[in-house]
Structure formats: structure tokens, C-alpha cells
Rosetta silent file (secondary structure, phi, psi, omega in degrees, C-alpha in Angstrom):
SEQUENCE: XXXXXXXXXXXXXXXXXXXXXXXXXXXXXXXXXXXXXXXXXXXXXXXXXXXXXXXXXXXXXXXXXXXXXXXXXXXXXXXXXXXXXXXXXXXXXXXXXXXXXXXXXXXXXXXXXXXXXXXXXXXXXXXXXXXXXXXXXXXXXXXXXXXXXXXXXXXXXXXXXXXXXXXXXXXXXXXXXXXXXXXXXXXXXXXXXXXXXXXXXXXXXXXXXXXXXXXXX
SCORE:     score description
SCORE:     0.000 S_00000001
   1 L     0.000  140.595  179.244    0.000    0.000    0.000 S_00000001
   2 E   -95.401  127.237  177.703    1.207    3.501   -0.830 S_00000001
   3 L   -67.393  126.366 -176.802    1.013    6.055    1.954 S_00000001
   4 L   -57.513  143.014  175.481   -1.074    8.973    0.627 S_00000001
   5 L    74.601   19.324 -176.247    0.788   12.159   -0.253 S_00000001
   6 L  -120.315   10.895 -178.376    4.225   10.523   -0.417 S_00000001
   7 L   -78.380  125.794  175.416    4.855   10.050   -4.143 S_00000001
   8 E  -131.852  165.084 -178.489    8.068   11.703   -5.338 S_00000001
   9 E  -135.181  158.733  173.937   10.141   11.455   -8.524 S_00000001
  10 E  -156.830  166.997  176.801   13.759   11.942   -9.518 S_00000001
  11 E  -178.348  163.364  178.609   16.142   11.566  -12.436 S_00000001
  12 E  -118.671  137.402  177.968   19.472   12.621  -13.896 S_00000001
  13 L    60.821 -120.751  178.050   19.999   14.453  -17.204 S_00000001
  14 H   -60.059  -32.678  175.563   17.161   13.380  -19.560 S_00000001
  15 H   -67.602  -29.928  174.829   15.712   11.549  -16.565 S_00000001
  16 H   -68.402  -40.738  173.716   15.802   14.819  -14.641 S_00000001
  17 H   -60.447  -42.945  178.860   13.788   16.456  -17.402 S_00000001
  18 H   -58.008  -46.200 -176.891   11.383   13.502  -17.201 S_00000001
  19 H   -61.644  -40.483  178.167   10.967   13.932  -13.453 S_00000001
  20 H   -64.960  -42.607  178.533   10.136   17.616  -13.813 S_00000001
  21 H   -59.762  -45.085 -178.158    7.565   16.927  -16.539 S_00000001
  22 H   -64.404  -45.549 -177.834    5.886   14.270  -14.386 S_00000001
  23 H   -61.831  -45.600 -177.158    5.846   16.410  -11.260 S_00000001
  24 H   -71.581  -42.344 -178.493    4.367   19.464  -12.939 S_00000001
  25 H   -66.104  -33.591 -177.267    1.858   17.563  -15.090 S_00000001
  26 L  -118.429   48.386 -173.357    0.652   15.500  -12.123 S_00000001
  27 L   -61.765  -26.972  179.723    1.124   18.052   -9.368 S_00000001
  28 L   -72.702  -20.182  179.944   -1.889   16.840   -7.409 S_00000001
  29 L  -100.623  -46.556 -174.641   -0.264   13.399   -7.056 S_00000001
  30 L   -85.821  131.310 -173.786    3.497   14.062   -6.967 S_00000001
  31 L  -114.962    9.014  177.044    4.727   15.873   -3.852 S_00000001
  32 E  -177.802  158.944  179.763    8.420   16.253   -4.519 S_00000001
  33 E  -147.552  144.890  172.416   11.204   15.919   -7.057 S_00000001
  34 E  -117.146  120.136 -173.062   14.954   15.420   -7.144 S_00000001
  35 E  -119.217  118.076  176.959   16.555   16.787  -10.327 S_00000001
  36 E  -106.236  115.956  170.765   20.163   16.049  -11.246 S_00000001
  37 L    55.829   60.057  177.932   21.646   18.099  -14.113 S_00000001
  38 L  -150.465  168.999 -177.811   18.526   19.108  -16.037 S_00000001
  39 L  -107.191 -165.845 -170.288   16.538   22.166  -16.997 S_00000001
  40 L   -77.238  165.755  175.866   12.982   23.448  -16.578 S_00000001
  41 L   -54.199  137.445  173.945    9.592   22.022  -17.452 S_00000001
  42 L    58.682   30.306 -175.628    8.676   22.207  -21.169 S_00000001
  43 L   -59.927  -47.774 -175.047   12.124   23.541  -22.002 S_00000001
  44 L   -74.978  -26.945 -179.819   12.302   22.141  -25.556 S_00000001
  45 L    50.992   40.702  175.291    8.678   22.999  -26.420 S_00000001
  46 L    82.915    5.367 -176.606    8.632   20.288  -29.068 S_00000001
  47 L  -110.621  120.876  177.794   11.837   21.371  -30.807 S_00000001
  48 H   -64.872  -40.571 -179.934   14.798   18.993  -31.081 S_00000001
  49 H   -63.542  -38.100  177.357   17.159   21.846  -31.930 S_00000001
  50 H   -68.651  -39.005  178.845   16.060   23.741  -28.824 S_00000001
  51 H   -59.682  -40.125 -177.469   16.426   20.588  -26.724 S_00000001
  52 L   -90.061   -1.714 -179.884   20.024   20.160  -27.883 S_00000001
  53 L  -111.292  -94.933 -174.285   20.774   23.882  -27.707 S_00000001
  54 L   -67.174  -16.464  178.531   19.381   26.160  -25.054 S_00000001
  55 L   -95.900    7.145 -171.877   18.196   23.207  -22.940 S_00000001
  56 L  -130.460  -91.017 -170.040   21.569   21.490  -22.954 S_00000001
  57 L  -127.721   29.932  179.447   25.067   22.944  -23.172 S_00000001
  58 L  -113.520   94.254 -176.323   24.770   26.447  -24.610 S_00000001
  59 H   -58.705  -26.811 -176.868   25.311   28.967  -21.769 S_00000001
  60 H   -86.499    2.702  179.801   24.493   31.894  -24.046 S_00000001
  61 H  -140.613   48.255 -179.548   21.030   30.597  -24.954 S_00000001
  62 L   -69.118  153.036  178.574   19.522   29.333  -21.721 S_00000001
  63 L   -63.199  150.786  177.863   15.737   28.945  -21.478 S_00000001
  64 L   -93.167  108.864 -173.780   13.721   31.897  -20.203 S_00000001
  65 H   -59.852  -39.286 -176.825   12.024   30.663  -17.047 S_00000001
  66 H   -60.252  -36.295  178.696    9.329   33.368  -17.065 S_00000001
  67 H   -66.086  -38.276 -178.668    8.098   32.183  -20.469 S_00000001
  68 H   -75.253  -32.245  173.576    7.818   28.596  -19.230 S_00000001
  69 H   -61.440  -46.468  178.895    6.067   29.696  -16.037 S_00000001
  70 H   -62.281  -39.608  179.473    3.478   31.486  -18.181 S_00000001
  71 H   -66.197  -38.860  178.153    3.114   28.419  -20.404 S_00000001
  72 H   -62.947  -40.246  178.231    2.566   26.175  -17.364 S_00000001
  73 H   -65.570  -38.881  177.782   -0.195   28.470  -16.144 S_00000001
  74 H   -66.719  -41.898  179.645   -1.811   28.415  -19.585 S_00000001
  75 H   -63.548  -39.090  178.603   -1.573   24.625  -19.768 S_00000001
  76 H   -67.191  -41.941  179.495   -3.144   24.295  -16.333 S_00000001
  77 H   -63.152  -31.692  179.500   -5.958   26.700  -17.215 S_00000001
  78 L   -85.479   -3.464  178.366   -6.664   24.614  -20.335 S_00000001
  79 L    80.999   12.692  179.526   -6.717   21.393  -18.312 S_00000001
  80 L   -79.979  -24.953  174.376   -3.672   19.885  -20.031 S_00000001
  81 L  -135.178  170.489  178.193   -1.795   19.600  -16.717 S_00000001
  82 L   -66.220  162.140  176.344   -2.824   19.786  -13.057 S_00000001
  83 L   -57.836  126.365 -179.108   -3.404   23.107  -11.340 S_00000001
  84 H   -64.791  -16.953  176.647    0.016   24.627  -10.646 S_00000001
  85 H   -63.668  -21.797  179.304   -1.222   25.680   -7.196 S_00000001
  86 H   -69.913  -11.618  177.271   -0.811   22.028   -6.227 S_00000001
  87 H   -79.256  -12.459 -171.268    2.972   22.548   -6.379 S_00000001
  88 H   -61.609  -26.926 -179.004    2.880   24.907   -3.406 S_00000001
  89 H  -104.002   14.815  179.220    3.351   22.134   -0.830 S_00000001
  90 L   -83.120  165.666  170.557    6.031   20.256   -2.791 S_00000001
  91 E  -123.346  141.729 -174.525    9.720   19.937   -2.013 S_00000001
  92 E  -134.192  127.783  178.088   12.370   20.160   -4.736 S_00000001
  93 E  -118.930  122.276 -175.037   16.062   19.180   -4.574 S_00000001
  94 E  -121.007  137.187  179.794   18.254   20.244   -7.503 S_00000001
  95 E  -131.315  135.598  167.435   21.881   19.276   -8.192 S_00000001
  96 L  -140.587  121.691  177.227   24.426   20.413  -10.768 S_00000001
  97 L   -67.389  142.641 -177.396   28.086   19.469  -10.475 S_00000001
  98 L   -69.853  -11.824  177.343   30.476   22.388  -10.883 S_00000001
  99 L  -112.525   22.578  177.136   32.414   20.401  -13.530 S_00000001
 100 L   -69.669  120.956 -179.397   29.370   19.366  -15.564 S_00000001
 101 L  -106.869   13.124 -178.077   30.276   19.824  -19.236 S_00000001
 102 L  -113.344  -42.146  178.946   26.935   18.681  -20.668 S_00000001
 103 L  -116.168  114.758 -175.084   24.226   20.817  -19.058 S_00000001
 104 L   -67.084  149.917 -177.957   25.184   24.474  -18.658 S_00000001
 105 H   -58.988  -40.660  178.492   24.606   26.186  -15.330 S_00000001
 106 H   -59.066  -27.253  178.602   22.180   28.793  -16.754 S_00000001
 107 H   -68.295  -45.336  179.540   19.949   25.908  -17.857 S_00000001
 108 H   -72.275  -34.805  174.081   19.742   24.498  -14.329 S_00000001
 109 H   -57.211  -39.425  179.935   19.419   28.017  -12.916 S_00000001
 110 H   -65.979  -34.849  175.265   16.332   28.400  -15.109 S_00000001
 111 H   -59.933  -48.296 -179.263   14.908   25.195  -13.611 S_00000001
 112 H   -64.229  -40.999  177.809   15.271   26.620  -10.102 S_00000001
 113 H   -62.618  -39.980  177.066   13.796   29.955  -11.203 S_00000001
 114 H   -58.843  -48.510 -178.113   10.831   28.101  -12.733 S_00000001
 115 H   -63.218  -36.111 -176.823   10.163   26.244   -9.480 S_00000001
 116 H   -64.205  -16.683  175.991   10.420   29.426   -7.415 S_00000001
 117 L   -73.288  -17.415 -174.086    7.340   30.727   -9.220 S_00000001
 118 L  -127.183  -23.395 -172.644    5.285   27.953   -7.616 S_00000001
 119 L  -117.632  134.946  178.296    7.186   26.509   -4.631 S_00000001
 120 L   -56.645  143.954 -176.552    8.277   28.399   -1.482 S_00000001
 121 H   -57.298  -35.969 -178.872   12.012   29.143   -1.435 S_00000001
 122 H   -66.929  -17.016 -179.009   12.471   27.220    1.825 S_00000001
 123 H   -97.900    8.988  179.069   11.194   24.081    0.086 S_00000001
 124 E  -120.576  128.090  173.435   13.823   24.236   -2.691 S_00000001
 125 E  -113.740  136.403 -179.260   17.438   23.102   -2.303 S_00000001
 126 E  -130.135  108.109 -175.495   20.003   23.890   -5.012 S_00000001
 127 E  -101.876  120.759 -178.222   23.371   22.141   -4.660 S_00000001
 128 L  -132.793    3.332 -170.187   26.202   23.454   -6.860 S_00000001
 129 L  -100.279   19.044  176.330   29.322   23.122   -4.674 S_00000001
 130 L  -107.032  129.289 -175.521   30.382   19.564   -5.580 S_00000001
 131 L   -79.016   56.641 -176.163   33.117   19.276   -8.248 S_00000001
 132 L   -97.854  147.779  171.354   31.184   16.596  -10.109 S_00000001
 133 L   -82.036 -170.559 -176.746   30.980   15.985  -13.837 S_00000001
 134 L   -70.711  123.996  179.488   27.708   15.207  -15.617 S_00000001
 135 L   148.200 -160.818 -178.197   25.826   12.403  -13.889 S_00000001
 136 E  -108.202  119.705 -175.355   24.601   11.259  -10.512 S_00000001
 137 E   -77.014  138.763  179.706   27.069   11.794   -7.630 S_00000001
 138 E  -129.719  174.023  175.170   27.800    8.897   -5.278 S_00000001
 139 L   -71.812  -49.015 -172.226   30.106    8.203   -2.379 S_00000001
 140 L  -135.332  -23.279 -172.557   32.284    5.639   -4.171 S_00000001
 141 L   -80.020  144.657  172.918   30.619    4.158   -7.262 S_00000001
 142 L   102.460 -165.300 -179.066   31.372    5.248  -10.815 S_00000001
 143 E   -75.165  172.702  174.435   34.012    7.303  -12.570 S_00000001
 144 E   -56.693  151.824 -170.367   36.265    9.887  -10.940 S_00000001
 145 L   -53.656  -40.000 -176.184   34.258   12.819   -9.653 S_00000001
 146 L   -94.177   13.773 -176.518   35.227   15.216  -12.436 S_00000001
 147 L  -111.087  128.167  175.383   34.929   12.698  -15.292 S_00000001
 148 L   -90.658  114.610 -177.825   31.819   12.280  -17.451 S_00000001
 149 L  -157.775  147.196  175.741   31.542    8.601  -18.417 S_00000001
 150 L   -59.086  140.055    6.332   28.950    5.850  -18.758 S_00000001
 151 L   -90.498   30.566  173.937   27.003    4.812  -16.667 S_00000001
 152 L    63.078   40.448  166.299   27.098    8.457  -15.525 S_00000001
 153 E  -109.591  137.010 -178.141   27.811    7.820  -11.870 S_00000001
 154 E  -122.462  122.164 -176.775   30.495   10.056  -10.359 S_00000001
 155 E   -81.146   93.774 -171.585   32.433    8.986   -7.252 S_00000001
 156 L  -116.407   11.013 -173.972   32.487   12.297   -5.381 S_00000001
 157 L    54.123   39.168 -178.570   32.269   11.186   -1.737 S_00000001
 158 L  -142.339  118.154 -177.867   28.790   12.708   -1.857 S_00000001
 159 L   -84.561   83.579 -176.329   25.622   10.673   -1.419 S_00000001
 160 H   -59.836  -46.241 -178.678   23.423   12.500   -3.903 S_00000001
 161 H   -65.140  -42.821  179.010   20.475   10.125   -3.645 S_00000001
 162 H   -62.842  -43.705  178.284   20.640   10.065    0.156 S_00000001
 163 H   -62.345  -42.677 -178.950   20.802   13.856    0.367 S_00000001
 164 H   -64.084  -48.590 -178.834   17.916   14.175   -2.072 S_00000001
 165 H   -64.728  -37.117  178.561   15.654   11.679   -0.295 S_00000001
 166 H   -64.773  -35.369  177.911   16.396   13.217    3.100 S_00000001
 167 H   -70.930  -38.328 -178.622   15.337   16.632    1.795 S_00000001
 168 H   -73.907  -36.311 -171.295   12.153   15.256    0.260 S_00000001
 169 H  -115.642  -14.217 -173.152   11.131   13.007    3.154 S_00000001
 170 L   100.825 -179.437 -176.454   13.076   14.067    6.243 S_00000001
 171 L   -52.033  135.970 -177.584   15.808   12.149    8.117 S_00000001
 172 L   -90.989  151.840  174.334   16.328    8.652    6.742 S_00000001
 173 L   -75.880  151.684  174.680   16.492    5.438    8.734 S_00000001
 174 L   -59.664  151.936  178.513   19.815    3.536    8.753 S_00000001
 175 L   -56.174  134.959 -177.396   20.118    0.880    6.056 S_00000001
 176 L  -119.229 -150.456 -179.864   18.327   -2.271    7.181 S_00000001
 177 L   -61.716  133.748 -179.834   17.519   -5.717    5.880 S_00000001
 178 L   -58.472  145.751  177.432   17.725   -5.857    2.056 S_00000001
 179 L   -93.655 -157.392 -179.496   14.431   -5.778    0.198 S_00000001
 180 E  -127.264  154.372  176.702   13.371   -7.427   -3.034 S_00000001
 181 E  -108.278  125.555 -175.994   13.155   -6.263   -6.652 S_00000001
 182 E  -109.434  131.429  176.974    9.908   -7.034   -8.476 S_00000001
 183 E   -93.696  139.031  178.695    9.638   -7.064  -12.275 S_00000001
 184 E  -141.413  158.987 -179.692    6.369   -5.908  -13.863 S_00000001
 185 E   -81.514  123.619 -178.021    4.831   -5.432  -17.306 S_00000001
 186 L   -89.726   -7.728 -175.479    4.720   -1.761  -18.303 S_00000001
 187 H   -55.060  -42.553 -178.913    2.400   -2.215  -21.308 S_00000001
 188 H   -61.819  -19.028 -177.835   -0.844   -1.424  -19.413 S_00000001
 189 H  -105.816    9.685 -170.151    0.631    1.987  -18.480 S_00000001
 190 L  -138.557   70.266 -176.047    2.139    2.757  -21.880 S_00000001
 191 L   -63.187  -23.344 -178.611   -0.449    3.115  -24.659 S_00000001
 192 L   -90.460   -4.704  179.665    2.093    4.788  -26.988 S_00000001
 193 L    67.819   31.461 -176.410    4.686    2.038  -26.621 S_00000001
 194 L   -94.839  -10.053 -178.385    7.399    4.474  -25.544 S_00000001
 195 L   -99.790  164.433  171.230    8.596    2.599  -22.450 S_00000001
 196 L   -63.450  156.202 -177.210   10.659   -0.548  -22.055 S_00000001
 197 L   -63.294  -33.694 -175.956    8.583   -3.719  -21.876 S_00000001
 198 E  -117.510  143.934  172.372    9.549   -4.337  -18.253 S_00000001
 199 E  -118.787  167.655 -176.469    9.708   -2.073  -15.216 S_00000001
 200 E  -134.088  137.706  179.559   11.233   -2.722  -11.829 S_00000001
 201 E  -125.105  121.736  175.420   10.017   -1.972   -8.316 S_00000001
 202 E   -90.674  124.654 -178.058   12.268   -2.209   -5.283 S_00000001
 203 E  -112.197  108.156  177.644   10.267   -3.187   -2.194 S_00000001
 204 L   -59.549  151.899 -178.890   12.060   -2.588    1.128 S_00000001
 205 H   -56.497  -35.999 -178.426   11.741   -5.378    3.672 S_00000001
 206 H   -69.120  -12.988 -177.189    9.728   -3.074    5.951 S_00000001
 207 H   -97.680    2.263  178.128    7.121   -2.641    3.196 S_00000001
 208 H   -79.630  161.253  178.010    6.180   -6.304    2.889 S_00000001
 209 H    78.332   17.015  176.170    2.986   -7.666    4.364 S_00000001
 210 H    86.076    6.437  178.153    0.831   -4.731    3.308 S_00000001
 211 L   -65.702  135.670  179.578    2.506   -2.073    5.458 S_00000001
 212 L   -67.771  132.626 -178.427    1.903    1.433    4.012 S_00000001
 213 E  -136.152  162.298  177.628    5.070    2.843    2.458 S_00000001
 214 L   -82.380  154.274 -177.321    6.205    5.866    0.532 S_00000001
 215 L  -120.687  124.639  174.258    6.778    5.643   -3.237 S_00000001
 216 E  -118.747  125.973 -178.076    9.722    7.166   -5.073 S_00000001
 217 L  -104.848    0.000    0.000    9.835    6.921   -8.870 S_00000001
């Protein structure tokens, strides 16, 4: 069982863009987001050239947050996304490594500016003081901290996921008994066929037996 009001999302790079789209579009359901190295909601506006330009690594052509804020309000008024007022009680954690050579800082700055139009400043964290390359920062796993390399984990002696979850949910419990990973068919949730055939759900040991738990996507 999912504890009501506890759904959050996160992602890095294109996954960070995904998380922002999901949070804003489904603001009445999603109550927090962790964004690693990505820009604001609706940044590309349907244009591949814009996605690879001002939404990516071009510091001199960063997205204009005010325009996207206005577009979000128009989309909400038209019923294409949830009411943006539902974002007011969300929490948002944003990370950009200072040595990221893929997503320019003005792009991530625009993401934070976009959120500030809807979310109280005290509910937004923006971390920029880790010398990480493009990717998701970890304590030990992945490439050297300042190196961008597949699978885009950077060993920076910084627990990015732990910091993000603690900001979204509050102090975390110490690691306990390992849980289980459940495979499921994504087809029923994917009418356009854009997702992988299989999805995966990690179920902590404490969440077995029907105990209500929080859900992070």
C-alpha cells in the first residue's frame, strides 16, 4: 500500500527532465522531485534543436524561465496539466556538479527559477558546490568525480540520492535488511509504446505484508 501524499520522482539528465515533466503535469499526485543536471519544465517545447541547444550545453542561450512559467499556467488553465497551485506544498532538490560539461549552469538556474514561481524558497534546495561531472554523484561508485563517463555515476564522496531523499522526506532510517526487486509489465501503463517492456520496483523489507510505504519513482 502507498502512503497517501508521499509520491516523489527523480532523475538525472534526460531523466531529470522527465521527473520535472511528471511532477508538474501530475502536481496533485506528486509531492516532490529530485533533479540532477537538467533544466525546466517544457524547455524544448517540441523542438529537437532547442532541446540540444538552449536546454543542454549552450550557456548563451539558456531557457527563459518566465516564459515557461506562463506556459505552465496556460496549460493548467486549459486542463492539459494539473493546477500549478498544487505545487505549493512540494519539495524540490536540484543538483548540478560544478564540472558538468553537458548541461550548462544557466539551464539548471532556469529550472530553479521556474520552481520558485510555484514553490516556497524554503522548500527548494540547489546544490552546486560539488566538483562533479555530468551524472549522478555517489560516495564511491562510478568514474572519478570530475569525469563524465557511462554509466554516468560520479564517485564524489557525496551521497546524492541520500541527500535528495532526506530533503524530500526528512531524516532517513539507517540501512536495514535488504528488500526485493519485483519485475512488472509496463504495457498497461504505456499506450504509446514508448517505455521498455519491463519495469522494476524495489520493495524494502519493511514494506512487505501490506505495510503502508512511501513511493519514489
